[in-house]
N, C-alpha and C positions, 0 to 999 in steps of 0.2 A: 322492720325497716324496709322500705321499698327502694330498690336499686334503680338507677337511671339506665335506660337502654344504652348499650354500647353502639356508638355510631358505626354503621356499616355502609360500604359502597361496593358495587360490583366491579370486578376486574376481569375483563375478557368474558368468555362464555360460561366458565364453570368455576370461577374463583370469587371470593369475597374478602375484602380488606376491613378489619376491625381497627378502629382508631382509639387508642387508650391513653396516649399522652407521654408515657415514658417507658424505659426498658424494663424496669421492675414490674410494672403493671402488665406489660406485654408477656413477660415470662410467666407471671401468675395466671393470666388468662389462658395462655397456651397449655400450661400444665393442667389447669382445671379442665379444659376442653378435652385434652387427651385422656384424662382419667374417666371421663364420661363417654368416651368413644363416639365423639361427634361424627356425623356423616360427612367426612372430608378425607381425601386420600393423603393430604399433607397439611400439617399445622406448623407454620413457620413464624416464630417471634422475631421482631426487629427492634429498632431503637424506640419507636413510638407506635408500632402497629403489629397486628398478627394477620398473616395471610392464611386463609383457608382455601386450599386448592382442591379440585375434584368435587365440587359441591353440586349435587343434583337438585336440591331444593333449598334455595336461599331463605325462604320464609320459615321453613322448619329449623334451619340453623339459627336464624334470628330468635326464634322462640326459645331455643335451648340457651343461647348466650344471654338472654334477658334475665336468666336466673343467677348469673355471675355477679358478684359484688367486688369492687376494687379492693376492699379490705380483706378478701380471701387470700391468705398467704399460701404460696406453693409449698408442697411437701418437700423437705430437704432432699436433694439428690445424692448420688454416690460421691464419696470423697476420693479424689485422685491427688496423689502427692508426686510432685515433679522435682527431681534432683537438679540443682542449678549451680553452675560454676559462675560466681559473681565476679566477672572480669570485663564487663562491658565498657565501651569507650565513654559513655555518658554518666558513669557512676559518680565521678567528681562533680559534675554539674548538678545532678540530683541531690548529692550530699549538701551542696551549698544552698540549693533551693529549700531543702528540708531543715537547714540549720544544724547539721550534724556532720560526722565524717563518714567515710565509705563503709566502715564497719557498722555504723548506726543505720545506714540505708539497708544493709543486709538484714540487720536485726528487725527493723520495722517491717520490711517487705515480707520476710519469712513468718512474721507473727500474724499476718492477716489471712483470714479464710475468705478467699474470693469465691464468687459465684458466676458461672458462665451464663450470661443473660441472653445473648443471641450470637449467631455466627454470620460472618460476612467477609468482604474484602478478598478472601481466597479460601478454597476448600480447606476446612480444618482450623481456620482462624476464628477463635472465640473471643468475644468482648467480655472481659472479666471485671465485674464490679466489686468494689470493696475498699478502694482507696478513699479516705475521707477528703472532703473539700480542701482542708488545710494542707494536704500533700499533693494537690494537683500541680502538674508541671506542663509547660508549653511544649508543643511539638517543635522540631527543628524548623528554622525559617526556610531552609532548602532541603528537601528529602535526599537521603542517600540513594545513589543509583542502584546499590545492591546491599541488602541486609541478609546475612547468612541464615539458613534454615536453623530453627531451634533457638533463635534469639529471643530472650525474654525482655519485654519493653513496657514502658509506661507512656501515657499521653493524656493530659487532662486528669480525670480521675479513673481512667481505664487502664487495665493491664492486659497484655496479650503475648502470645508466643507465635512467631512467624513459622508457619508449617513448611514453607519452601523458601528458597532464596528469591528475593523480590525487592523492588524499590520500597522505601519506607521512610517516614519522618518521625517515628516515635523514638523516645530516649531509651537507649539500650543499656540494660543492667547486667546482663549475663547471658548464659546459654545453657540449653538442656539437650540431652541426647534422645529425649522422648520423641516418638513418632506421632505427630499430631493428626496425620491423615493417612489412612490405609484403606484403599478401596476394597480390599479383600477381608476387612474386619467388619463386624456387625456390632454397633454402627461404625461406619468408616471414621468418623470424627472421634478423637480421644476425649474431647471436652464438649459434648453436646449441651444445649441449653438446660440449665438446672444443675449441672455438675458443680460440686464444691471443689475448690482447688487450693492446695497449699504448696508453696515453694520451699524446698528443703535444701539448705546450703550443702553443696557437695564437698 
């Protein structure tokens, strides 16, 4: 099977952006590229793209990336379990949206193995995929001015944990004491792309 070339475009003097269409494909390409030690100082997946920074030879990078196929699934990453106290202010709203009670929300949420597909918004914030479309929930119409650090939240089909106190419009299910970002840790992010995540009721 011949794979179609990944669309690439230059970004600045030494970076290349690969356009792949969705977050799952971006994670798969980034994981594949890192495993092959592509000539880039950083490989950063996002919602629909992968940024290759510190690229000295864009043509050589394109030649390597031409070998990747979207069907190539990434190798499963490390599993991290996060203890959660499910006492969030939006638990009742999510229960109604899911057609269950608050205990049912906890049971369903804790049963899912999420995958960190990319990071953004704030250092240490990982967009966790895994909620099925049937459990998608809308964001708040007006974001809260301050969401406490450690808040476990959902929006659309994404789940995430706020690493620091900040404004936010996601639906809050509970909170964890886990430290999502520590600049003295290697890597600083607790949930880098590819990490598998389970939430454990505290």
